[in-house]
C-alpha positions as CSV (number, residue, x, y, z in Angstrom):
1,M,232.3,270.1,127.8
2,D,233.7,273.5,128.7
3,A,237.1,275.0,127.7
4,L,238.8,274.1,131.0
5,L,238.1,270.4,130.6
6,L,239.4,270.4,127.0
7,A,242.5,272.5,127.9
8,V,243.5,270.4,130.9
9,A,242.8,267.1,129.1
10,F,244.8,268.1,126.1
11,A,247.7,269.4,128.2
12,F,248.0,266.3,130.3
13,G,247.6,264.0,127.3
14,L,250.3,265.8,125.5
15,L,252.6,265.7,128.5
16,A,252.1,261.9,128.9
17,Q,252.9,261.4,125.2
18,V,256.1,263.6,125.4
19,V,257.4,261.3,128.2
20,R,256.4,258.2,126.1
21,L,253.4,257.2,128.2
22,P,250.0,256.5,126.7
23,P,247.9,259.7,126.5
24,M,245.2,257.9,128.6
25,V,247.5,258.2,131.6
26,G,247.4,261.9,131.1
27,F,243.6,262.0,130.8
28,L,243.3,260.1,134.1
29,L,245.6,262.6,135.9
30,A,243.6,265.4,134.2
31,G,240.4,264.0,135.7
32,F,241.9,264.1,139.3
33,V,243.2,267.6,138.8
34,L,239.9,268.8,137.5
35,Q,238.1,267.2,140.4
36,S,240.4,268.9,142.9
37,L,239.6,272.2,141.1
38,G,235.9,271.6,141.9
39,E,234.9,270.5,138.4
40,E,232.2,267.8,138.1
41,S,231.3,265.3,135.4
42,G,228.2,266.3,133.4
43,E,225.8,264.7,131.1
44,L,227.8,265.4,128.0
45,L,231.0,263.9,129.4
46,T,229.1,260.8,130.6
47,M,227.4,260.4,127.2
48,M,230.9,260.6,125.5
49,A,232.2,257.9,127.9
50,D,229.2,255.6,127.2
51,L,229.4,256.1,123.5
52,G,233.1,255.5,123.5
53,V,232.8,252.2,125.4
54,T,229.9,251.0,123.1
55,L,231.9,251.8,119.9
56,M,235.0,250.2,121.3
57,L,233.1,247.0,122.0
58,F,231.6,247.1,118.5
59,S,235.2,247.5,117.1
60,I,236.3,244.5,119.2
61,G,233.5,242.5,117.7
62,L,234.7,243.4,114.2
63,K,238.0,241.6,114.9
64,L,236.6,238.9,117.1
65,R,236.1,235.4,115.9
66,V,233.6,233.4,118.0
67,K,235.5,230.1,117.6
68,S,238.5,231.7,119.4
69,L,236.4,231.9,122.6
70,A,236.1,228.1,122.5
71,S,239.9,227.8,123.2
72,P,240.4,226.3,126.6
73,E,242.9,229.0,127.6
74,I,240.2,231.6,127.1
75,W,237.0,230.1,128.6
76,A,238.6,227.9,131.2
77,G,241.4,230.3,131.9
78,T,238.9,233.1,132.6
79,T,236.7,231.0,134.8
80,L,239.5,229.5,136.8
81,H,241.2,232.9,137.3
82,M,237.9,234.5,138.6
83,G,237.5,231.6,140.9
84,L,241.0,232.0,142.3
85,V,240.6,235.7,142.9
86,L,237.3,235.1,144.7
87,A,238.8,232.4,146.9
88,L,241.9,234.4,147.8
89,F,240.7,238.0,147.9
90,A,237.4,237.6,149.7
91,P,238.7,236.1,153.0
92,V,241.7,238.4,153.1
93,L,239.5,241.5,152.7
94,L,237.1,240.2,155.3
95,L,239.9,239.7,157.9
96,L,241.7,242.9,157.1
97,T,238.6,245.1,157.4
98,R,237.5,243.5,160.7
99,A,241.0,243.9,162.1
100,L,241.9,247.4,160.8
101,A,238.6,249.2,160.3
102,P,235.7,247.8,162.2
103,A,233.5,250.7,161.0
104,M,234.1,249.5,157.4
105,A,234.1,245.8,158.2
106,L,232.7,243.6,155.4
107,D,230.6,240.5,155.9
108,W,231.0,237.4,153.7
109,S,228.5,238.6,151.0
110,S,230.0,242.1,150.7
111,A,233.6,240.6,150.7
112,F,232.7,238.3,147.8
113,L,231.1,241.2,146.0
114,L,234.2,243.3,146.3
115,A,236.5,240.4,145.3
116,F,234.2,239.8,142.3
117,A,234.5,243.4,141.2
118,L,238.3,243.2,141.5
119,S,238.5,240.0,139.4
120,F,237.8,241.9,136.2
121,S,240.5,243.6,134.0
122,S,239.9,246.7,132.0
123,T,238.8,246.2,128.4
124,V,239.4,249.9,127.6
125,F,243.0,249.9,128.9
126,A,244.0,246.6,127.3
127,V,242.6,247.6,123.9
128,K,244.3,251.0,124.0
129,A,247.6,249.6,125.2
130,L,247.7,246.8,122.7
131,G,246.5,249.0,119.9
132,E,249.2,251.6,120.6
133,K,251.9,248.9,120.4
134,G,250.3,247.4,117.3
135,E,249.8,244.1,119.1
136,L,246.0,243.5,118.9
137,G,246.6,240.9,116.2
138,A,249.5,239.1,118.1
139,V,248.9,235.8,119.9
140,H,249.0,237.4,123.3
141,G,246.8,240.3,122.1
142,R,244.1,237.9,120.8
143,L,244.4,235.9,124.1
144,A,243.9,239.0,126.2
145,I,240.9,240.2,124.2
146,G,239.3,236.8,124.4
147,V,239.6,236.8,128.2
148,L,238.2,240.3,128.4
149,V,235.2,239.4,126.2
150,M,234.5,236.4,128.5
151,Q,234.8,238.6,131.5
152,D,232.4,241.1,129.9
153,I,229.8,238.4,129.3
154,V,230.1,237.2,132.9
155,A,229.6,240.9,134.1
156,V,226.6,241.4,131.9
157,L,225.0,238.2,133.2
158,F,225.7,239.2,136.8
159,L,224.3,242.7,136.4
160,T,221.2,241.3,134.7
161,I,220.6,238.7,137.5
162,S,221.4,241.1,140.3
163,K,219.0,243.8,139.2
164,G,216.3,241.2,139.0
165,V,215.5,242.3,135.5
166,V,214.5,239.3,133.4
167,P,215.2,239.8,129.7
168,S,212.2,240.0,127.6
169,P,211.1,236.8,125.8
170,W,211.6,238.7,122.6
171,V,215.4,238.2,123.1
172,L,214.9,234.7,121.9
173,A,213.6,236.1,118.6
174,L,216.0,239.0,118.4
175,I,219.3,237.1,118.3
176,P,218.3,234.6,115.7
177,G,216.6,237.4,113.7
178,L,219.8,239.4,113.7
179,V,221.8,236.3,112.5
180,V,219.3,235.8,109.7
181,A,219.6,239.5,108.8
182,R,223.3,239.3,108.5
183,P,223.4,239.5,104.7
184,A,221.2,242.6,104.9
185,L,223.6,244.2,107.3
186,G,226.4,243.4,105.0
187,W,224.5,244.9,102.1
188,L,224.0,248.1,104.1
189,L,227.8,248.3,104.7
190,K,228.6,247.6,101.1
191,K,226.2,250.3,99.8
192,S,227.7,252.9,102.3
193,G,230.7,253.2,99.9
194,H,234.1,254.5,101.2
195,G,233.4,258.0,102.5
196,E,231.8,259.5,105.6
197,L,228.7,257.3,105.2
198,V,230.8,254.3,106.3
199,A,231.4,255.8,109.7
200,L,227.7,256.7,110.0
201,C,226.8,253.2,109.0
202,G,229.0,252.0,111.9
203,F,227.2,254.3,114.3
204,F,223.9,252.9,113.1
205,L,224.9,249.3,113.4
206,A,226.5,249.7,116.8
207,L,224.1,252.1,118.5
208,V,220.8,251.3,116.9
209,V,220.8,247.8,115.5
210,G,223.0,246.5,118.3
211,A,222.9,248.6,121.5
212,Q,219.3,249.9,121.3
213,A,217.8,246.6,120.1
214,F,219.4,244.7,123.0
215,D,218.5,247.4,125.5
216,S,214.9,247.2,124.4
217,V,214.7,243.5,125.3
218,G,216.4,243.9,128.7
219,V,220.0,243.0,127.8
220,K,222.9,245.3,128.3
221,A,223.4,247.6,125.4
222,D,227.1,247.2,125.1
223,L,226.7,243.4,124.6
224,G,224.4,244.2,121.6
225,A,227.2,246.4,120.0
226,L,229.7,243.6,120.5
227,F,227.3,241.0,119.0
228,I,226.6,243.1,115.9
229,G,230.3,243.7,115.5
230,V,230.9,240.0,115.4
231,L,228.1,239.5,112.8
232,V,229.6,242.0,110.3
233,G,233.2,241.4,111.2
234,T,233.8,238.9,108.3
235,H,232.5,241.4,105.7
236,P,235.2,242.6,103.2
237,Q,234.6,246.2,104.3
238,A,234.8,245.5,108.1
239,K,238.5,246.6,108.2
240,E,237.6,249.9,106.5
241,L,234.7,250.4,108.9
242,K,237.0,249.8,111.9
243,K,239.5,252.4,110.6
244,S,236.8,255.0,110.0
245,L,235.6,254.6,113.6
246,A,239.0,254.5,115.2
247,G,239.6,258.2,115.6
248,I,236.0,258.9,116.7
249,T,236.2,256.1,119.3
250,D,239.5,257.3,120.7
251,L,238.1,260.9,121.1
252,L,235.0,259.7,122.9
253,L,237.1,257.5,125.2
254,V,238.8,260.7,126.5
255,G,235.5,261.2,128.3
256,F,235.7,257.8,129.9
257,F,239.2,258.4,131.4
258,L,238.2,261.9,132.6
259,N,235.1,260.6,134.2
260,I,237.1,258.1,136.4
261,G,239.0,261.0,138.0
262,L,236.0,263.4,138.2
263,N,233.6,260.9,139.8
264,G,235.8,259.9,142.8
265,T,235.6,262.0,146.0
266,L,239.1,261.7,147.4
267,S,239.7,260.9,151.0
268,W,242.6,259.5,153.0
269,Q,240.6,256.5,154.1
270,A,239.6,255.6,150.6
271,F,243.1,256.2,149.3
272,L,244.6,253.9,152.0
273,W,242.2,251.1,151.2
274,A,242.9,251.6,147.5
275,L,246.6,251.0,148.3
276,V,245.7,247.8,150.1
277,I,243.7,246.7,147.1
278,M,246.7,247.4,144.9
279,V,248.7,244.8,146.8
280,G,246.5,242.2,145.2
281,L,247.2,243.4,141.6
282,P,250.6,241.5,141.3
283,L,248.9,238.3,142.6
284,K,246.2,238.7,140.0
285,S,248.9,239.0,137.3
286,V,250.8,236.0,138.5
287,G,247.5,234.0,138.5
288,F,247.1,234.8,134.7
289,L,250.7,233.9,134.1
290,L,250.5,230.5,135.8
291,L,247.1,229.6,134.3
292,F,248.1,230.5,130.7
293,T,251.3,228.4,130.9
294,R,249.1,225.4,132.0
295,F,247.5,225.5,128.6
296,K,250.9,225.0,126.8
297,L,251.3,228.7,125.9
298,R,254.8,229.9,125.9
299,A,256.1,232.0,128.8
300,R,256.4,235.1,126.6
301,T,252.8,234.8,125.4
302,A,251.6,234.3,128.9
303,W,253.7,237.1,130.3
304,L,252.6,239.7,127.7
305,A,248.9,238.7,127.9
306,A,249.1,238.9,131.8
307,S,250.7,242.3,131.5
308,S,247.8,243.6,129.4
309,L,245.3,242.2,132.0
310,S,247.1,243.7,135.0
311,T,244.5,246.3,135.8
312,Y,241.3,246.6,137.7
313,S,238.2,247.2,135.5
314,E,235.6,249.8,134.8
315,F,233.1,246.9,135.1
316,G,234.3,246.6,138.7
317,L,233.0,250.2,139.2
318,I,229.6,249.2,137.7
319,V,229.4,246.1,140.0
320,M,230.2,248.2,143.1
321,A,227.8,251.0,142.0
322,L,225.1,248.3,141.9
323,G,226.2,247.0,145.3
324,V,225.9,250.5,146.8
325,G,222.5,251.0,145.2
326,Q,221.2,247.7,146.6
327,G,222.7,248.5,150.0
328,W,225.1,245.5,149.9
329,V,228.2,247.6,150.5
330,G,229.1,251.0,151.7
331,E,229.7,253.9,149.3
332,E,233.3,254.4,150.6
333,W,234.2,251.1,148.9
334,L,233.0,252.4,145.6
335,V,235.5,255.3,145.9
336,A,238.3,252.9,147.0
337,V,237.7,250.7,143.9
338,A,237.6,253.8,141.7
339,L,241.0,255.0,143.1
340,S,242.5,251.5,142.8
341,L,241.3,251.4,139.1
342,S,243.0,254.7,138.4
343,L,246.2,253.6,140.2
344,S,246.3,250.3,138.3
345,F,246.1,252.3,135.0
346,L,249.0,254.5,136.1
347,L,251.2,251.6,137.0
348,A,250.2,249.3,134.2
349,A,250.8,251.9,131.4
350,P,254.6,252.2,131.8
351,F,254.9,248.5,132.7
352,N,253.2,247.5,129.5
353,R,255.5,249.9,127.6
354,V,258.6,247.9,128.7
355,A,257.0,244.5,129.2
356,E,258.9,243.0,126.2
357,Q,262.2,244.4,127.4
358,L,261.6,243.0,130.9
359,Y,260.9,239.6,129.5
360,D,264.3,239.2,127.9
361,P,266.4,239.1,131.1
362,W,263.8,237.1,132.9
363,S,263.0,234.7,130.1
364,D,265.0,231.7,131.4
365,S,263.2,231.8,134.8
366,L,259.8,232.4,133.2
367,K,260.3,229.5,130.8
368,K,260.5,227.1,133.7
369,L,256.7,227.8,134.2
370,Q,256.0,226.3,130.7
371,T,254.4,222.9,130.5
372,R,255.4,220.2,128.0
373,G,253.7,220.1,124.6
374,R,253.4,222.6,121.8
375,H,250.5,225.1,121.4
376,R,249.0,225.5,117.9
377,D,250.2,229.2,117.9
378,D,253.7,228.3,119.0
379,L,256.9,229.3,117.2
380,P,257.1,228.7,113.4
381,I,259.5,226.4,111.7
382,I,262.1,228.0,109.4
383,R,262.9,225.7,106.6
384,R,266.4,225.3,105.2
385,G,267.3,227.8,102.5
386,E,265.0,230.6,103.4
387,K,266.9,233.9,103.5
388,V,264.2,236.5,103.0
389,A,261.4,237.1,105.5
390,I,258.4,239.4,105.0
391,F,256.4,240.4,108.2
392,G,252.9,241.5,107.5
393,M,251.2,239.7,104.6
394,G,248.6,242.3,103.7
395,R,248.5,244.0,100.3
396,I,252.0,245.6,100.6
397,G,253.5,242.5,102.0
398,L,252.0,240.3,99.4
399,A,253.3,242.5,96.6
400,A,256.8,242.4,98.2
401,Y,256.4,238.6,98.5
402,H,255.7,238.1,94.8
403,A,258.4,240.5,93.7
404,L,261.1,238.9,95.9
405,E,260.0,235.3,95.3
406,Y,260.4,236.0,91.5
407,R,264.0,237.1,92.1
408,F,264.9,234.6,94.8
409,P,262.8,231.6,94.1
410,G,262.5,229.2,97.1
411,H,264.2,231.6,99.5
412,V,261.3,233.7,100.6
413,I,259.0,233.2,103.6
414,G,256.1,235.4,104.7
415,F,254.9,235.8,108.3
416,D,251.7,237.2,109.7
417,R,249.9,237.4,113.1
418,D,246.5,236.7,111.7
419,P,245.7,232.9,111.5
420,T,242.9,233.5,109.0
421,R,245.1,235.4,106.7
422,V,247.9,232.8,107.0
423,Q,245.4,230.1,106.1
424,A,244.2,232.0,103.0
425,H,247.8,232.4,101.8
426,R,248.5,228.7,102.3
427,E,245.5,227.8,100.3
428,Q,247.2,229.8,97.5
429,E,250.3,227.6,98.0
430,R,252.3,230.5,99.3
431,N,255.1,229.9,101.9
432,V,253.4,231.8,104.7
433,T,253.3,230.9,108.4
434,L,252.1,232.4,111.7
435,A,254.7,234.5,113.6
436,D,255.2,237.8,115.3
437,A,258.2,240.1,114.4
438,T,258.3,241.4,117.9
439,D,258.7,237.9,119.4
440,S,262.0,237.6,121.3
441,D,261.9,233.8,121.4
442,F,261.6,233.8,117.6
443,W,264.7,235.9,117.1
444,E,266.6,233.9,119.6
445,R,266.1,230.9,117.3
446,V,266.8,232.7,114.1
447,S,269.7,235.2,114.7
448,P,272.4,232.8,116.1
449,R,272.3,230.7,113.0
450,D,272.1,233.7,110.7
451,E,269.4,232.0,108.6
452,L,267.8,235.2,107.4
453,E,269.6,237.8,105.4
454,L,266.8,240.3,104.6
455,V,263.8,241.3,106.7
456,V,261.0,243.3,105.3
457,L,258.6,244.9,107.8
458,S,255.3,245.7,106.1
459,M,252.9,245.5,109.0
460,P,250.1,248.1,108.8
461,S,250.9,249.4,112.3
462,H,253.8,251.8,112.6
463,E,254.1,250.9,116.3
464,A,254.4,247.2,115.4
465,N,257.1,247.9,112.8
466,R,259.0,250.1,115.3
467,H,258.6,247.5,118.1
468,A,260.0,244.8,115.7
469,I,263.1,247.0,115.0
470,E,263.7,247.3,118.7
471,T,263.4,243.5,119.1
472,L,265.8,242.9,116.2
473,K,268.4,245.3,117.7
474,R,268.2,243.6,121.1
475,H,268.9,240.3,119.5
476,D,271.8,241.5,117.4
477,F,270.3,240.8,114.0
478,H,273.0,241.6,111.4
479,G,271.0,241.2,108.2
480,V,269.4,244.0,106.1
481,V,266.2,245.5,107.5
482,I,263.7,247.5,105.3
483,A,260.4,248.9,106.6
484,S,257.4,250.7,105.2
485,A,255.5,253.6,106.7
486,R,252.5,255.8,105.8
487,Y,253.9,259.3,106.8
488,D,257.1,261.1,106.5
489,D,257.6,261.5,110.2
490,E,257.2,257.8,110.6
491,V,259.8,257.2,107.9
492,R,262.2,259.5,109.8
493,E,261.6,257.7,113.0
494,L,262.3,254.3,111.4
495,R,265.5,255.5,109.8
496,Q,266.6,257.0,113.1
497,A,266.1,253.6,114.7
498,G,269.1,252.5,112.6
499,I,267.5,250.3,109.9
500,D,268.9,250.1,106.3
501,A,266.0,251.8,104.6
502,A,262.4,253.0,105.2
503,F,259.9,254.1,102.5
504,N,256.7,256.1,102.4
505,L,254.1,253.8,100.9
506,Y,252.1,256.7,99.4
507,A,255.2,258.4,97.9
508,E,256.4,255.1,96.4
509,A,252.9,254.3,95.1
510,G,252.8,257.7,93.5
511,D,256.2,257.3,91.9
512,N,255.3,253.9,90.5
513,F,252.0,255.2,89.2
514,A,253.7,258.1,87.5
515,R,256.1,255.7,85.8
516,H,253.2,253.5,84.6
517,V,251.5,256.7,83.3
518,F,254.6,257.6,81.3
519,D,255.0,254.1,79.9
520,V,251.4,253.9,78.7
521,F,251.6,257.4,77.2
522,L,254.8,256.4,75.4
523,Q,253.1,253.3,73.9
524,Q,250.1,255.2,72.8
525,R,251.8,258.4,71.5
526,P,255.5,257.6,70.7
527,D,255.5,260.3,68.0
528,L,254.5,263.0,70.4
529,V,257.0,261.9,73.0
530,A,259.8,261.8,70.4
531,H,258.8,265.3,69.3
532,W,259.0,266.5,72.9
533,Q,262.4,264.8,73.4
534,A,263.8,266.4,70.3
535,A,262.6,269.8,71.6
536,G,264.2,269.1,74.9
537,E,260.9,269.1,76.7
538,V,261.3,265.6,78.1
539,R,263.8,264.9,80.9
540,E,265.6,261.6,80.6
541,G,265.1,259.0,83.4
């Protein structure tokens, strides 16, 4: 990648961040600007993009729990939505092309192919958007990721069948073999320690054990990375592995977004058809919203999940590229889909940024779409007498829970987005339940009755804590709010948001460690400490 690509990508990414848009929007625009300047995508950029997508799917696998895909709202919702898009989009595209552009007219098979390509939502966009808001672990985040994984599986199956490439019989031995080898993979991860070898182990697992192994038996490599991620996702070091790969994956995905702009040859005809395709995007979003509420999910959950899925997909480009290669559809449609993909990103990014705020004024109307019954991930029940709430029951939240429960016995409740973590706490007889601090419906129930007096935000994501503060302010919560952060600039941002206090975890940990050091030293050498005090060499306090 030459200096111009780096400079333009950084400049546009920085500009997007300054105006509070995801940097990926800037990278997309940078790709189009570079293409207009005559730049082309090269092998290095393509390799970056491919590696980024593979590592991203591996990271998804680390967080994915297979049993979640068995939920009806995921497998049935995905299948029904794809069927609806095909039934609606294909005949409309067929009629429009025959009426408006006979030279580009589609037949039934090519119309269904185009509709099929448009039925997918972007995995890259959704993961980035949800991650930047700290919502990957929320109910709507898990729902969106589950749908995307199902879509990815459908895409892989379609590509395999369409290419006429029959997977090698060895795939029947590979998959059970990897499952049997799961303890060995966990052993490798454990022996990698906590340094740079952890990230290298992640590369080995994702690219060699997963991607290369699946590719060698005729199955798409990305699916192999996802599969291996699922296998090692329950390992105690899986979270550390994901963190070690996060920055590398984000950097490599810059190549993916640049590639979208660099690979499309702009023309007025392609641009106009891209605008026509964009008309279908709201219909696609409404389809998700209606289907999710049929499965007893709350309107807010359905709304936010649908917002994350309101894009066209990079898999659509792969499907169209296959169609062009097989002679099923003209090349101009590949360009139109590429442009519509880019436009969907540009529109979805700011929309996702304000999706929660938009839900509040429309909530009464949206709630009319809900069906009767209670979903298992619905709102929690606040028992009488609980005045202190801790959001984020990881190590920091657990420490706060024990300390506050000691001082206010019977008045403390913990909340977490992760059902597995909640279950683990309940097995230890802790008062912990499933909830999301950014959930508007939750605060509508709590704030009017003033049940909670103190809220502690100890979620690991700064964006999640910041988003929770915005939600509290919108619902006029008058209790005390305290939050944790990892960096001084995050502490300043939280304090500027108007909460009562924010603390740097590392600084607080250092202060507490220093106090423990002094107490132990005082116990072991009281004579020396007394001598120093008499000499005025020890400061009181």
